[in-house]
C-alpha positions in Angstrom: -10.5 -25.6 -2.3 -7.9 -24.0 0.5 -7.6 -20.4 0.3 -5.1 -18.7 1.9 -6.1 -16.0 4.8 -3.4 -13.5 5.9 -4.7 -13.0 9.5 -3.7 -11.2 12.8 -3.7 -12.8 16.6 -1.9 -11.8 19.8 0.1 -9.1 17.5 1.0 -11.5 15.2 0.6 -11.8 11.7 -0.1 -15.5 10.3 -0.6 -16.9 7.1 -3.1 -19.7 7.2 -5.0 -22.0 4.6 -8.6 -22.6 5.3 -11.6 -24.2 3.2 -13.9 -22.7 5.3 -14.9 -19.3 3.9 -14.5 -15.8 4.7 -17.3 -15.7 7.3 -15.9 -18.6 9.4 -12.3 -17.7 9.3 -13.4 -14.1 10.7 -15.6 -15.3 13.0 -12.8 -17.9 14.4 -10.1 -15.0 14.5 -12.4 -12.4 16.5 -13.3 -15.5 18.7 -9.7 -15.9 19.6 -8.7 -12.2 19.6 -11.5 -11.7 22.2 -10.4 -14.8 24.5 -6.8 -12.7 24.0 -8.0 -9.5 25.5 -10.3 -11.0 28.2 -7.1 -12.8 29.4 -5.3 -9.5 29.2 -7.4 -7.9 30.7 -8.1 -10.2 33.7 -4.4 -11.3 34.0 -2.0 -8.5 33.9 2.0 -8.7 33.4 1.9 -12.4 31.7 4.1 -12.8 28.6 2.5 -13.2 25.1 3.1 -17.2 25.4 1.1 -17.2 28.4 -1.3 -15.4 27.1 -1.4 -17.7 24.4 -1.8 -20.9 26.5 -4.0 -19.6 28.7 -6.5 -18.8 25.5 -6.1 -22.5 24.2 -6.7 -23.8 27.6 -9.7 -22.0 28.0 -11.1 -22.6 24.5 -10.2 -26.6 24.6 -12.3 -26.3 28.1 -15.4 -25.2 26.1 -14.8 -27.4 23.3 -14.9 -30.3 25.6 -17.8 -29.2 27.5 -19.7 -28.3 24.1 -18.9 -31.9 22.9 -20.3 -33.4 26.3 -23.7 -31.6 26.1 -23.9 -32.6 22.4 -22.8 -36.1 23.1 -25.7 -36.3 26.0 -28.6 -34.6 23.6 -27.4 -37.6 20.9 -28.0 -40.5 23.7 -31.3 -38.7 24.9 -32.5 -38.6 21.3 -31.6 -42.0 20.7 -33.1 -43.1 23.7 -36.5 -41.7 23.0 -36.1 -42.2 19.7 -35.8 -46.1 20.9 -39.3 -45.5 23.1 -41.1 -44.3 20.1 -40.3 -47.1 18.0 -41.4 -49.4 20.8 -44.4 -47.4 21.3 -45.4 -47.3 17.4 -44.4 -51.3 17.3 -46.8 -51.6 20.4 -50.0 -49.7 18.5 -49.6 -51.6 15.4 -49.8 -55.3 17.2 
């Protein structure tokens, strides 16, 4: 069941719904706020919208990088599994 959370990101109070649990929501908010602080520290004198866009782009880049790694690992596991099945079948014969 979804629960309503009051969060604060980029100095803005926002109400969100999530069924992920308090700890998860807190971790996500902390992660986003850390990314925002990192961008604000490294890119001074940009407006809040630019900070939000850069944070979203950085987080999306991390997501796609990790998604690619996950797919590579899954393909490797499938390949190894097929090799093991083939070896087991050879041993049985």
